[in-house]
C-alpha positions as CSV (number, residue, x, y, z in Angstrom):
1,M,17.3,4.2,4.3
2,S,16.3,1.3,2.2
3,N,15.6,1.4,-1.4
4,Q,11.8,0.0,-1.1
5,V,9.0,1.9,-0.2
6,Y,6.0,0.9,1.6
7,V,2.7,2.1,0.0
8,G,-0.7,2.1,2.0
9,N,-4.2,2.6,1.4
10,L,-4.2,1.9,-2.0
11,A,-7.7,1.9,-3.8
12,Q,-8.7,-1.4,-5.4
13,D,-8.9,-0.5,-8.9
14,T,-5.4,1.2,-8.8
15,T,-2.9,-0.9,-10.8
16,S,0.9,-1.3,-11.3
17,A,1.0,1.0,-14.3
18,T,-0.6,3.7,-12.4
19,L,1.4,3.5,-9.7
20,E,4.7,3.3,-11.4
21,S,3.7,6.9,-13.0
22,V,3.2,8.4,-9.5
23,F,6.4,7.2,-8.3
24,R,8.4,7.6,-11.7
25,E,8.1,11.0,-10.9
26,Y,10.8,10.4,-7.8
27,G,13.5,8.7,-9.8
28,A,14.1,4.9,-11.1
29,V,11.4,2.5,-10.2
30,S,13.0,-0.7,-10.6
31,E,10.3,-2.6,-9.2
32,L,6.8,-2.3,-8.5
33,K,4.4,-5.1,-6.3
34,I,0.8,-4.5,-5.6
35,M,-0.3,-7.3,-2.9
36,Q,-3.0,-9.5,-3.5
37,D,-5.1,-12.3,-2.0
38,R,-3.9,-15.6,-3.0
39,E,-7.7,-16.9,-3.6
40,T,-9.3,-13.8,-5.6
41,Q,-6.2,-12.2,-6.7
42,A,-7.9,-8.9,-5.8
43,S,-5.5,-6.0,-4.0
44,R,-5.2,-5.8,-0.8
45,G,-4.2,-2.3,-0.6
46,F,-1.0,-1.9,-0.1
47,G,2.5,-2.5,-1.9
48,F,6.4,-2.0,-2.7
49,V,8.2,0.3,-4.8
50,T,12.0,-0.5,-4.8
51,Y,14.0,2.6,-6.4
52,S,17.4,2.1,-7.9
53,T,19.1,4.6,-4.6
54,P,18.0,5.5,-1.5
55,T,18.1,8.9,-2.7
56,D,15.5,8.3,-4.9
57,A,13.3,6.2,-2.1
58,A,13.8,9.8,0.3
59,A,12.6,11.7,-2.4
60,A,9.5,9.5,-2.9
61,V,8.8,9.7,0.8
62,D,9.1,13.3,1.1
63,G,7.1,14.2,-1.9
64,L,4.3,11.7,-1.6
65,N,3.7,11.3,2.1
66,D,0.2,11.9,3.5
67,T,-1.1,12.1,0.3
68,E,-3.8,10.7,-1.5
């Protein structure tokens, strides 16, 4: 498994800090990116969280899959 986790269906007001606080519970987050529209800089509703190890990434997927 990869160290990177896709995160979809994000609310428009989700911030990097908020997202990191949720995913940090499952391991060491090394990078976090919320994708933004090029012109408006508004959130596109998805992002990626990269963990230090595949084990942490798997724990996040198992713990957060199908949650809001």
